[in-house]
N, C-alpha and C positions, 0 to 999 in steps of 0.2 A: 397362611402366610402369604400374604401379598410380598413382589419383590422388595419393594419400599421398608416393612418392618423387618424383614431379611439380610438388607443390608443392615439397618440402624441394630441391629440385634449384633451381628458379624463385631462392625464397628466398636460398638462402647464395651462387649466384651475382650475382644482382643487389647484394646486400650486400657484395659481394667487391669487385666490379666498380668501385662505389660508392665504396667506403673507398678501393679503389688511384690513381681518380682523384683523389679528395680528397688524397690522401697527395701527388699527385705537383704537384699544383698549388696548394698552402698554405703561403706559407711558415713557417717554423719559430718555433713558440711561444719566450718568451724564456728557459723552462725546459728548453725542447729541446735549445736551442741548448747550455744551459753542459752538460746531458746528452751531445750530442756530442762539446763539448771533452775532456770524460771519457773518452770512450768514445776519444781519440786514444790513450791511455795505459792498455794493458789492466792492472789488476791484483787483485787479491782484497778491496780495499776502496780506497775515497774520504775523504775528508775529513767530508762529510757523509750520506752516501747505502751502501747495500751495492751488492755491483758489478754484479748482473745484468745491469738497463739498457743500459748500458753497453756489458756485451758485447753484447748484442743491436742494438742500433747498431753496432756492431762488424764482425756477419757481415755486414751488407748493403753493405758498401764499396765489394765489386764492383759496385755499381751507381755507382760514382762519387761525387762527394761535393752529392750532391744531395740534393731534399728524400723523394724516391723511396726512397732509400739508408735515410736514417735510421728511415723506419716501415717500410716493407717487412716485415720480417717481427713487427712491431708490431701492425700490420693482422689479419696472418695467426693470432697467437696471438687476436686478440681477437674474429676469427670463431670459432675456436678456444671460447674460450668460449662463445657460443653453443651450439655444437655439445655441447660436455659437458655445459650445460647442462638442453640438451634430452634427455641418455642419463639425467640422475638423473629428469626430472620426467618422463618417458614418458608426453609427455600423451595424451591420447585423443582431442583436438581440435588438429591440432596446426597450425590457419588461428587458431584462440585464442591457440597458443602466440605464433605468428611475430606475430602484430598486438599483441599485449602486450610482448615483446622491442623491437620494430622501433620504440613508441611513448615507450620509456622514454630519456629524453636521455641519462644515465649508460652507456647502452650505447652509443653512437653515440661517447661520449668517450673513452672504451678504445678501441674500434677504430679509432678516429684518429690520435693524438696520442701519443708515444715519449714517454710519460710512465712514472714508477715503477710506476703503481696498473694499469696494461695488465697489465703479467706477474705483478702482485700476484693481480689479479681472474681471473687465467687460472688460475692455482696454488691458488687459493681453493676454485673449481671444482670442480678435481680434487680437493682439498683433501676436501670435500665429499661427492662420486662414490665418493673410495677409503674414506671415514668411513661411506658407509654401507653399500658393499660389507664392510666390515673389524666392524663391529658385527655382522652375519650371519654372517660366516666368517671370524674369525680369525687366518686361516691365513699362513704364511709368505709367499705372494706378495702376498697383499692388504696385508700389513705393509708389505716393501717401496716398492710403489706409494706407500701412504700416506707413508712417510718422505722419499719424493723427492716428495709432490708439497708436505711440510711445507718441505721447504729450499729448494726453490726460493721459495716465502712469503717465509722469512726471509731469501733474497737478494737480495730485489726492495724490500720495506718494512719497516721495524720495526714497523709496527702489523701485524705476523703472528701475534705473539704474541696478540692477541685472540680472534683465532676457534680459537686453540690452548686455551686456556686455559678459554674461555666452555663449549667441548666437554669439556672434565673436568668443571667444573662443573655444566655439565646432567646427564653420564652419568657417576657417581664411579666408578660399578663398574668401567669401564676397569682402573681404577689395581690389580684382582685379576686381568686379564691379562696371563699371562708375554709375551704377542708385545708388550706397549705398552711394557715394556722395551727390546724389540728395536728398535722403531719410536724412543725417546728414543737406544739407543747411535747407530744410523743418523743418524740427524742430526744430533747432537752432531760423528760422524763428517764427515760433508756439509760439517757450517760448521767446522771445524778450521782450515781457512785464511785464512779471515776472519778469526778470532780473534789466529792468530797475525801476521795483517798489524796488526791494531790495537796489540797487544802490542809489533811492532815500531816503531810508528811513534807509542810512547807515547800510546794511546786516542785519537785527533784526534776521532773522531766522538762518545765519550762527553763528550770537555772541553767542546767547542762547546755540545752538547744541554742538559750538566747546569750547567757554568759561565760559559759565553761568552754564552750567548745573555739576554739582557735581559730578566726575568721583567715583567709587565706588569699583572697581575694585573687583577681582575673590573671588568665595565666595561658600562653595558649596549648600548654600541656594539660591543663585542665580542659580547654573547650574540644583539642581532639579527644581526647579518653571519655569526653560525652559523646562528640556527635560520631566517632567511628563505630563504636558498637552498634549505633540504632540498625542498619541495615540488616546487621546479622541476629537482634533480638527479636527482630520483625521477619525474619527471614529463616533462613539464610539465604533462599532465592526471590521467595513470595512476598519479601520484604516492599522489593519496587512495585511489586502490585498495590500494596495496600498502601504503600506511600505516593501514588500515581490518584489511586483511589480521592484525595483530598483536594483534589482539582477539580471534582465532577460537583456539578450545582443540581441541586435538588429545590425546582422551582415550585412544585406540588407536592412536594412532602416536608414537612415541617418538623416531624422525626428524626428524619436523615438528616436536617441543614441544624440539628439540634446535636447532631452526633458529630458533624465536624468541626460544630462551634469548639467542642471537646475536646476533638483530641487535636484541633491547632493549638487552643488556648492551653494545654498542657504544654507542651512543647514550645510555645512562647514561653509560657511564663519558667519554664529550667533553664532555656538561653537566655531568658531575660539574670536569672539569677548566679550565672555561672559571672556574671561581672562582678558579685561581690562575693562568692566562695563558690568551695568545690563543688559539684553537682556528680551522684552515682549515676552513670547510665540508665542502671536497670529500673529509675525509679520513676522512669515514663512509662512502664508497664500498666499504672491507670490507665493508658488510652488505649490497653491491648483490645479491651470489645466494643466501644465508636468504631476502633480500625477494621477489626475484623467483621462487623457488620456491613461498614459502608462497602468494604473490599468486596465481599460477595453480590452484593448489588451491581460493583460495580464492574467483575468481571460477566454477571447475568446479565448483562445488557451490552454487553463489548464481545466480539465473538472472537476477537485477534487473542484479546488476555484470556479469555478461556481455555483455548488452545496451549497458550503457554502455562496455564497450570496444568493442562494433562498431560502435557510432553515432559517436563522438570518436573512432577510431584514425585517421581521414582529417586530420581538425583536427590531432590531434597532433602525426601524422609529418611534416603541412604547418610546422609551427612551425620543429620543429627540421633541417627541409631549408633552411628558411630563415633560419636561424643556418648551417648549413653555407654555405650560399652566401654568406652575409655575410664570410665568413673567405677565401672568395675573391676576390671582388668586392667593390670601395668602393662600395657604394649607400648608405650613412650622408649625411646633410647634413653638413658641416665645421659647422654651428651648435651640433649635439649635444653638439660635443667629447669625441669616444670615443675615447682609445686605442687603437687595434686593432693590437694588438703582433703579427699576422700580415701587416701592410701596409706598405710602404714600408722593409723592413731592407735589401735586398741595393741599392737606388737611396743610403740613407741613407751603409752602406758604402763604394759605388763614390764616393760626394761626401767622404768622408773620404780614401777611397786618395789622392784626385786629389791632393791636398794633401799629404798625408804621406806617398805613395811607399811605397817599402819597410823605411822604420822602422819603429820600433816602437812601437805607439798606446797606452797608458793610459788607462784608464777609471776614474775615480775612483769609487770606494763605487758600480761599479757590473758585477761579474764576469758576468752575465748579457749585457751589450752587450757585452763583450770579446770573447765568445764568438760573438755573433754577425759578429764583424767578422774572424773567423780565417776564420768559417764561410763568407762569404760574399767575402772578398776573398783567402783565401788565407797571410792575414800574420800576422806575431808580430803580440800581444798580451795583455795583463795586467789584473787588475783593479789599482788603487794605491788601495790602503787606508786610511781613516784612522780616529781614534778615535769618528765617528758612524757608522763603518760595521761589517762582520763581516767573520770570513776566511771563507776557503772553500777548494778545490782549488788555487788559484793561491798561498796562501798555502804551502804545502807544497813546490809546485815551486821559490820562491825565485827567479823571472823576473826582478824588480829588481835583485837583485845580479849576476845575470848582464849585465844591462844597464848595469849602475855604469859612468859617465864615457861612456856613448854617449850617440846625438842621438838623441831623441824625443822623441814628440806626446804631450800629455796630453790628454783630455778631463774638464776639470774639472767640480766644483760648487762652487766657489768661485771669487773674482778670483783670474788670474795672470797677470804679468808677458808680453810676447809674443803676446798673443789674438788671434784675428780668432772671427767670428761666420759661418759659412755657413750656405745652405739648403739644407733636405733636404724630401723628401717626408714626413718625422717631425716637422718641424718645425727650426727653428734649432740647432745646433750651436755648442758655444764647441771653440778647436782652440786648445791653447799649445806653442809651439816651444821646448823644451830643447835648448840646444845641448852639454851634457854634461849629464848625469842624476848628481842626488847626493840617495838616498836610502837611509832608515836602516828602512824597512819592514819588512825583512827580521832585523830584530838585533830577538831576544826577551828581554823580561825577568823574572824569577821571583819575586813578591812572596812573601817570607818569612812574613809574618803572617796570620794567621788570622783569623777576624771578629770585629770592632772596634767596641765597644761605648762611648760615648763621650758627655760632656754637648754641649750647643749653642754654639760657637764653642772649643771648647778642642782642644788640641795635644795630637796624640798622633806617636812616630816610629813608621816606615815602613822596614823590613827591607828589604833585597830585592840581587837579584844579577843579572851580567848573563850571561846565557847565550848566547854568540855563534860561531857559526858560519861565517859569511858575510864578515866588515867587521873589520877591524883597526884602522882611521885613523879618523878623523875626533872632532870635538867637539863631539855635538848637542847641543839644550839639554836638558836635564830636566823636565819637567810634571806635575801630578796633575792629575785633573778629575773632578769630582763629577757623576754623573748619576741621576736618580730615575726609574727607570722605561727610558726611549728619549730622556726627555727630561734636554735639557743644561741643568746648573745654574750652573756655574761650572769653572775652572780658574787653575791658580797655576802659576809656574816657579818650581822648588823648585834646580836649578842651572842658572847660564848656561852650564856645558863638561861633556861628561861624557864621560873618556875610556874608550870601547871596549873596549881592550884591557887593562880590569885589572876582570879577574871575583873582585875577592875581594867576599865582602858587603858591601855598604856602608848608610849610614840618614841618611835626610834627616828634617824634622818636617810633617804635614800638620795647615792646621788644619779642622776639621767644618765642615760648613754650622751657621749658625747654626739655621735651623729644625729641629727633631723631625723623625725621619722615616726612611725605609729607603732607603741611599742605594746606588750602587754606584760607585767609585772605580776608575779608569781611569790608569796609571802610562804614560804615550808620549814618544818620543822626539819632538823639531822642529829641523826647519830649513827656513829660512825663503827662499823665500813659502810652503811647502807646511803645512797643517794638521797637529795631531800625528799621529802613526802609531799605529795597534796594536799596542802590543808584548806587552801582560800579560793575562796573565787577570783580570778585574776582582776586585776584593775588596767583600766587602760591607761597608758600615759601617752601623752604625746609633745616630743620632743622639735618645738620648731624655735628660731628666733625670732626675738620680740616678740611673743604671744600676746594679743587679745588680753588673754585673762589667765587666771591663777587660783586654782583650785585645790583646798588643803593646808595653804599656807597662811600663817596668822600673821 
């Protein structure tokens, strides 16, 4: 065995072993628990995510209901990402390549946790590998491989559209290539079941991302929260090299120019999005593969930065390993008040189970906590949404209706009767006993108005109808509430009793806020002692002096 093969074997076996050990001894993150919950009911789509990650999690179920079962295929895909990346780069200096890769925090993230970014990054690596070959020889075999990679990306995370669009923009001549349209056809064919699922369920993903999410607008805090972590995500020390590589010109290498367009395009796109809504810092991971390819070729041709990698690799890797250790062992001082979401989850779930027994537990506005409770106890749980929360996959399952009139326990975020406080390793938890659940969270209300423009303090009619497939009895209150982004403004009781069996169109009179601005109106059902439920898509209401138009008023 020559030295190169020996180094490769040592690197991949060490990385794989470390990742498997970490996967087995680290409790689930909040999002991982939710994705595990999705995997319990396999489908071609889910409320807010594509289906590939839940499929991968379910494939590991033969290892039991354990953390390693949730993450085993994720670890393999993560290590596979590095292998495909090496095939693309074809490094002249393998040691330099392994040091660069192992010193980047994002690589450790996508080889460790069951998050949509892992299959997304794996298939994006396959995408660039296939694209490099296809640009040289656009024959049938390369076209099929590229189509499979694109389909895998799209079934992983919706951000997959970015490398596709930026690659076409970088090399527009591909539109003249006949096999380009073969790729489009194959991708559309592969995505058909997912699209049909969305159609069958009335496009819940589009409704959530474009109508239900509250726009938060631009803010300096949002800009800071997005930009500040970027050097750490692509670092902690090597980020300076990767970002510096974007300045490097590639006159005689069209593929490297394409990667540069992709990397810069991703950052430019999300910076632009900051003007409209909050952007999560880790969404830029879709640029990881282009950044690593460009970064390696940059340092391979620059002795100054190559020396920097060799000198700082131990420190960079050491910092990453410390963070990985913190995820397993609680070594941080309590005085820091850091919520370590991979700590104490099993103990907390068991503490709740000790009181709730086999009864269902409803977690108010916490679909992740509900998923963690089910994972660590095997018992029934659900999200209990109110108007200050959001819908999730639990909303599609309508579990609250199935447990109507049953004995349940609620973990509230507000004061409820029959409550007790229990101490757990993750802090104090309030648990409320409900002998007979009466919930209207699964009833859907449809607002028939479109966008409303109205003067401050003015009244306007609001038309709505009940779309109720679950509950026919009951007379809850009807209230409307105004929010400004995610900020609660006010609520008003519109009707003291609404008959759920009446599915005809109905009308109420709404009074607009007195202060000009853009608001979201939520129409909700309510029964004491619970907060108003999340029953309808929000309606945009623009309050301004002398409006140009006024929709909804007769």
